N, C-alpha and C positions, 0 to 999 in steps of 0.2 A: 789956733792949734800950733804946737811946736813942730819942728822938723824931726823926722826919725830917719837915721841912716843905718842900713844894714850892710856891713862890709864882710865879704867872703874872699878867701884866697882865690876861689873860682866860683862864680855865682850861677853857672849855667850847665854844669855837668849833671847827668842823671844820678841823683844821690839824695840821702835823707836831709842833710843840712840845707841843700839848695831848695828842696821841695818845701821845707818848713819856712825858709826865708821868704820865698815868693808868696806862699799862702798868707803868712802874717802881714807881709808888706801890702798885699792887695786888700786884706781886711782892714788894716789901719787907714789906708788911703780912702776906702769906702766910708770910713767914719770921719773923713775930713782932714786927716793929717797930711802934711807935706812929707812924702816918703821917697827915699832914694835907696836903690839897691846897687852896691858897688862891687864889682868883681876886680880883684887886683890883676888877674890874668885871664886871658881868653881860654874858653873851653875847647878842647880838641874836637868834641862831638856835641855841640850845644843842643840842649833840650828846652823846649818852650813849655813853661809851666802854666802861664796865664795868657789866654788868648788876647785879651784887651786890658793890658795893665794900666792902672791909674797912677802908677808911680814912675819916677824917673829911673832909667836903667843905664849904668855907666860901666864900661870896661876900660880899665886904666891903661893896660898895655896889651898889644895884640899877640905877644908871644905866649905860648902855653906855660903853665907852671913849671919851673925848673930851667926855662930857657931865657928868662928876662934878666935885665940888669936892675938890681934892686934900687940903686940910687936914682935911676930914671923914674921908676914907679913911685918912689917916695916923693919926688918932686911934683909929679903929676897929681898924685892923690892929695898932697898938701894944698895945691892950688884949688882942687875941687872942693875940699872941705872948707877952705876959707870963703868959698862963694855961697855956702849954705848957712841959713840963719840959725838962731838958738834952738836947742833941743837935745836930742839923745843920739849917741852913736853906739850901735849894737855890733860888737866885734864877735863874730860867730865861731871862732876857733882859737886855740893857743897861738897858731901861726899868725892869724889876723891881729891878735892882741900884741904880739911881740913886734910886728911890723908897724902898727899904726898908733898905739897908745900915746907915744910921745909926740905925734903929729897933730893930735886933736886940739883945736882952739878951745879956750876955756868955756866958750858958750855951748859947746857940745859935751854933755855929761857922758862919761864912758861906762858902758855895760859890757862885761865880758861873758859870753856864753860858752858852755862846754856841753857838746852833744853826745859825749860818750858816758860810760858809767865810771863810778869810782873804782870798781874792781879792775876794769881794763886800764884805767889811767895808772893805777898803782904798779902795774907791771911794765910800763913803758916810760918814755921820756915826758909824756904829757903831765904826769904828776909834778915833776920838778918845774916844768914850764908854768903850770897853773899856780903853784906855790910862789914862784918868783915874780910873776907878772900880774896876777889877778887881785892881790890884796890891796894894791894902790888905786884900783878903779873905784868908781862910785858904787858899783854893784857887780857881784859875781853871781851868775845865774846857772843853775843846774836843773836836771830833768825831773828829779823826784825829791821829796823831803829827806829821804834817807841819804841820797847822794849829797845834798846840800849840807846835811849835818856831818857826814863823814869828812867832807872837805874842810869844813870849819874846824873839826877836831884835829885832824891829822895833817892838814896843810896850813893850819893856824890862820885861816882867813877870817877876818872880822866882818865881812860884808856879804855873806851868802844869802841867797834866796832860791826858791824853786819855782819853775814855770814849765809845765809840760808842753810837748808838741801837740798841735791841734789836729783834729780831723778836718779834711777839706770839705766834707759835706755830711749831711745826716739823712739817711734813707728813710722813706716812708714804709717800704716793704721789708720784711725779714724772711730769712730762710726757714723753710719747713723742716730742715735738717733730716730729710728723708731720702735724699740722693746719696747712695753709698760712695762718698767721695771725700778723701782727705786732701787738703790743699797744702802745698808748700810754696811760699811766695817770696821772691827775692832774687838778687843776682846770683847766678850759679858760680860762686867763688868759694875758695877753701874755707874762709871763716864762717860761712853759713852752714857748713857741715850737713849738706843734704845727703851725703853718704850715710850718716847715722839715721836720718829720717827714713831713707829707703830700707835700711837694715831693720829698723823697728817695724815698718810697714810690712815687710816680707814675713817677719816672724809672727806678727799679729794676724796677717792675712791667711796664714795656713788654715785657720779655722773660720775665716771670714772671706770666702772666695769671691763674693760678688763685688767687693770693694775695689776701688781704684785710687791711686795716688796721682794727683795732677800737680806737676811742677811748673809754676808760672814765672818766667824770667829766663834770661840767657846769660852766658858767661863762659869763662875758660874751662870750667869743670864739666861742661855738658857731655863731652865724649867719654870721660872717665866714669861719669855717673851712669851713662847708658850701659857701659861694660859691667859696672857694679850691679845694676838691676838684672842684667842677663845672668850673671854669675849666681845670683840668688834665686833665679827662677821666676822673676816677676816682671820680665821685660814687657809682657803683654798687658800688664796692669799698672805700669808706671808710664804716664803720658807726659811727654815733654812738650809743653804748650808754647814755649818761646815767650817773647815779650808781648804782653797784652796792653793795648792802649788804656790809659787811666780811665777814660770815659766808659770803657767796657768792663771794668773790674767789678762793678756792682753785680752784674749778672753772674760772674764767677762765684762771688760769695753767696748769692741766692741759690746756686746749684751745688753748694758744698755743705758738708756736715760737721767737719772738724778741721781746725787749722793746726798744723804741726810746726813748731819753731825749735830748731835743733842747733842754733848758732853757738859758737864758742863764746862770743861776747856780744852784747847789744847795749845801746843807750836806752832809749824808750822807743821800741819798735812800733812804728805807725801801723804796720799791717795787722798787729794784734787788735789795736783799737778799731781799725776799719772792719775787721771780721766781727768784732764784738758789736759794732753798730748794726750789723745785719743779724744779730742774735746767734752768733756762732761761738762755741767754746773753743779754747786753745789748750793744747798740751805743749808744755815748754820746759826747757832746762832752766833751772833757777840760777841765772848768771848775773843778775844786776838788780839794783833798786828800781830801775825803770821797768824791768819785766815784772817785778813783784808789785809795782803800783798798778799794773794793768791786769795781771793774772792773779786773782785772789784764789788761792788753792782751796778747792772744794766749793767755791761760790761762783766763780766765773770761768773756771777751767781747772787744769791740773798742773801743778809744778812738781818736777822731779829733780833729784840732785844733778849737778852739772856732769855731763859726759856719761851718766849712768844709762846706757842703752837698754839694759834689761828693765829698769824701772820705767823708762819711756815706753817700751813695748807693752808693758802691763797696763799703763795708763791709757795708751791708745786703744789696745784691745778691749779694755773695759768700756770705753765710750762707744766704740764701734758696736758692741753687743747690747747697748742699753739706750734706746731712743728716748725714753722718759728722762733719763739723767742728762742726755744731751740737751733736751729742751729746757730742763730746769737750769742748767749751767748757762745755756745760751740766753735765757731771759735775764739772769743775773748779770751776764756780760754786757748786754745792751743797756741795762739800767746804770751800771757802773760807768760805761763809756760816755754817758751824757756829760760828765764833768769835762770831757775832752772836746766837746763841741766847739767849733771855731768861735762863736760869740762869747762863750764862757772864758776861753783862753785870751781873747782880745780884751775882755774886761780886766783880766788879771794883768795884762801888759799895761793898760792905762792906769791901774792902781799902782803898779810899780813906778811908772813915770811920776805919779803924784807924790809918792813917798820920797823919791830922789829929789824932787823939786823942793820939798819942805826942808 
């Protein structure tokens, strides 16, 4: 087996890139690969994703991101990479690509990942960075076929492929979807727009009084969101659960009926796949190819135009009122989510390695 190196600007913060990196690293290690996870900087608040990792974990410099001296980190990571045998280096962000691509020894083939959506990249500096740095790599990997195609067309990349984020586990049980509970899951940060989810829930709940909205996660918006729920008259039905351990999230999905995703932008939101694996449909704003690859409108959930809170309210209210439709969409969601099972995504990683090697 060849070596596989995953390099992150910060490998241990609580976040989507980090979760995916450790999940795939452990999966490939279980298949016999020599795997290394490299964090260029120390996390301020490290989170442990894998209890018994079978891969090597390295932190290049002990200063958090933004506080280190770049030339020191480059020297250390160059020495580390030179000690690893032939294989593949997966650079998990534009920052990691710009830092490390020119340090890779020839025996490590370079794969650049982008965990955001094309729509989000187009409005930020990420698009220019991807266009500038990814075309010279052995492979540029995006989260959905649509994202890969749009980067190929508009960033003129000749080397695009798509690989989805994997689910960490596949449950045997599914939700009965009969508990009158909408879930909102994620960091309580402005980009997640939980204020819009609360607004839609309050409007839909005027005729669905038994329902509750449970927000699972914590963050800087918590206080403002509490005030917002109170102002809308639903403070008693919006439950702020705080951070729930990953091992306990399955029970949350079993006790929910609908997932609400109101973010301004998303790459490929794992929470939608996790909810789907428990047979739960999602109502989401149509903000990216990754969201569209998970939420098939009318088959696994409901998509509404970005920022259209009225449409979101109507979709949410419709599912709250129709248990038979919830079950139909939930069954479709679980069947569709099977493509994102870890073993299927690991197969695709190994196929990608084989194509690059040829």
